[in-house]
C-alpha positions as CSV (number, residue, x, y, z in Angstrom):
1,M,0.0,0.0,0.0
2,S,1.5,3.3,-1.0
3,S,1.4,6.4,1.3
4,P,-1.0,9.2,0.6
5,P,0.5,12.2,-1.4
6,A,2.1,14.9,0.7
7,M,0.1,18.0,1.4
8,R,1.8,21.4,1.6
9,H,-0.8,24.2,2.2
10,L,-4.5,24.9,2.4
11,S,-5.9,28.3,1.4
12,A,-9.4,29.6,1.7
13,V,-10.8,30.9,-1.6
14,L,-13.7,33.1,-0.9
15,I,-16.1,33.7,-3.8
16,V,-17.7,37.1,-3.8
17,G,-19.6,39.6,-6.0
18,R,-16.9,42.3,-5.6
19,I,-13.5,42.0,-4.0
20,E,-12.8,45.7,-3.3
21,P,-15.1,46.1,-0.3
22,C,-13.5,43.1,1.4
23,L,-9.9,44.4,1.3
24,A,-9.9,46.8,4.3
25,F,-11.1,43.9,6.5
26,W,-7.8,42.0,5.9
27,E,-5.4,44.8,5.0
28,A,-6.3,47.7,7.3
29,R,-7.7,45.8,10.2
30,L,-5.5,42.7,10.3
31,G,-2.3,43.7,8.5
32,F,-2.5,41.3,5.5
33,L,-0.5,42.2,2.4
34,R,-1.5,41.5,-1.2
35,A,0.7,38.9,-2.8
36,G,-1.0,38.8,-6.2
37,E,-4.0,40.0,-8.1
38,G,-5.7,39.7,-11.5
39,W,-8.2,42.0,-13.2
40,L,-11.4,41.2,-15.1
41,D,-12.5,44.3,-17.1
42,D,-12.3,47.2,-14.6
43,Q,-12.4,45.4,-11.3
44,L,-10.3,42.9,-9.4
45,G,-11.0,39.3,-10.6
46,Y,-8.9,37.7,-7.8
47,V,-6.5,38.7,-5.1
48,T,-4.3,36.7,-2.8
49,L,-3.5,38.1,0.7
50,H,-0.8,36.8,3.1
51,R,0.3,37.3,6.6
52,D,2.3,35.0,9.0
53,G,1.8,31.9,6.9
54,V,-1.9,32.5,6.5
55,T,-3.3,32.9,2.9
56,V,-6.7,34.1,1.9
57,M,-7.8,34.3,-1.7
58,Y,-10.8,36.1,-3.1
59,Q,-12.2,35.5,-6.5
60,T,-15.3,37.1,-8.0
61,R,-18.1,34.9,-9.3
62,S,-17.7,36.5,-12.7
63,S,-14.0,35.8,-12.9
64,L,-14.5,32.2,-11.7
65,L,-17.1,31.5,-14.3
66,A,-15.0,33.2,-17.0
67,T,-12.1,30.9,-16.3
68,M,-14.1,27.8,-15.3
69,P,-17.5,27.8,-17.0
70,A,-18.0,24.1,-15.9
71,L,-18.7,25.5,-12.4
72,A,-21.8,27.5,-13.5
73,D,-24.3,25.1,-12.0
74,L,-22.4,24.8,-8.7
75,H,-24.0,26.4,-5.7
76,L,-21.3,28.7,-4.1
77,G,-22.5,29.8,-0.7
78,V,-21.1,31.2,2.5
79,S,-18.0,29.6,3.9
80,V,-16.5,29.6,7.4
81,S,-12.7,29.9,7.8
82,Y,-11.0,29.2,11.1
83,V,-7.8,31.1,11.8
84,T,-5.6,30.4,14.8
85,V,-3.8,33.4,16.2
86,T,-1.4,34.1,19.0
87,D,-3.1,37.2,20.5
88,I,-6.9,37.0,20.3
89,D,-7.3,40.2,22.4
90,A,-5.4,42.2,19.7
91,V,-7.6,40.6,16.9
92,A,-10.8,41.4,18.8
93,Q,-9.6,45.0,19.1
94,A,-8.8,45.1,15.4
95,L,-12.3,43.9,14.7
96,D,-13.9,46.7,16.7
97,G,-16.6,48.2,14.4
98,A,-16.6,45.2,12.1
99,D,-19.6,42.9,11.7
100,V,-18.7,40.7,14.7
101,R,-21.3,37.9,15.0
102,V,-19.9,36.1,18.0
103,P,-18.1,38.3,20.5
104,L,-14.9,37.3,22.2
105,H,-15.7,34.2,24.3
106,K,-14.3,31.0,25.6
107,A,-15.5,27.9,23.7
108,S,-16.3,24.6,25.4
109,Y,-13.1,23.1,24.0
110,G,-10.9,25.8,25.7
111,A,-10.1,28.2,22.8
112,R,-10.9,31.9,23.1
113,E,-12.6,33.0,19.9
114,V,-14.3,35.8,18.1
115,W,-16.3,35.3,14.9
116,A,-16.8,38.1,12.3
117,C,-18.6,38.3,9.0
118,E,-16.2,39.9,6.4
119,P,-17.8,42.3,3.8
120,G,-18.2,39.5,1.3
121,G,-20.5,37.6,3.6
122,H,-18.2,34.8,4.7
123,L,-17.7,34.0,8.4
124,I,-14.1,34.2,9.8
125,A,-13.5,32.6,13.2
126,F,-10.3,33.8,14.9
127,A,-9.1,31.6,17.8
128,E,-6.4,31.4,20.4
129,A,-5.9,28.0,21.9
130,E,-5.8,27.7,25.7
131,P,-2.2,27.3,26.8
132,A,-1.2,23.7,27.5
133,T,-1.3,22.6,31.1
134,A,1.4,20.6,32.8
135,E,-1.1,17.8,33.5
136,P,-3.1,16.1,30.8
137,A,-6.9,16.5,30.9
138,P,-8.7,13.6,32.6
139,T,-10.2,11.0,30.3
140,R,-13.6,9.4,30.7
């Protein structure tokens, strides 16, 4: 039996009507930088944003269908992306005034999280894991 192929990276590709309204959420609020972009007519067709090893890509529906018409009958709905961070308090502060759907809280599994809806309509969950303890959690 052969081993499965190696995986290197997973990126969220968020499909939206227009990219431009979404950029401030990532660039101004969270410090992401554009790594690449492509145009379709007079608007962005796709953009790739990076920060600290995290990649987010946006593509417009019209660009997607122009390049891959076989996807025309595919339902492209809202997605949820889960981003782990090192300082959830700083992220929560950066999201002040954004469309925060679940305020900063501690989840049942120990992570501190805040969930926001970015301007394209997709949910982004930011989470900081609880620090590891010296003793393992009891098992049932």
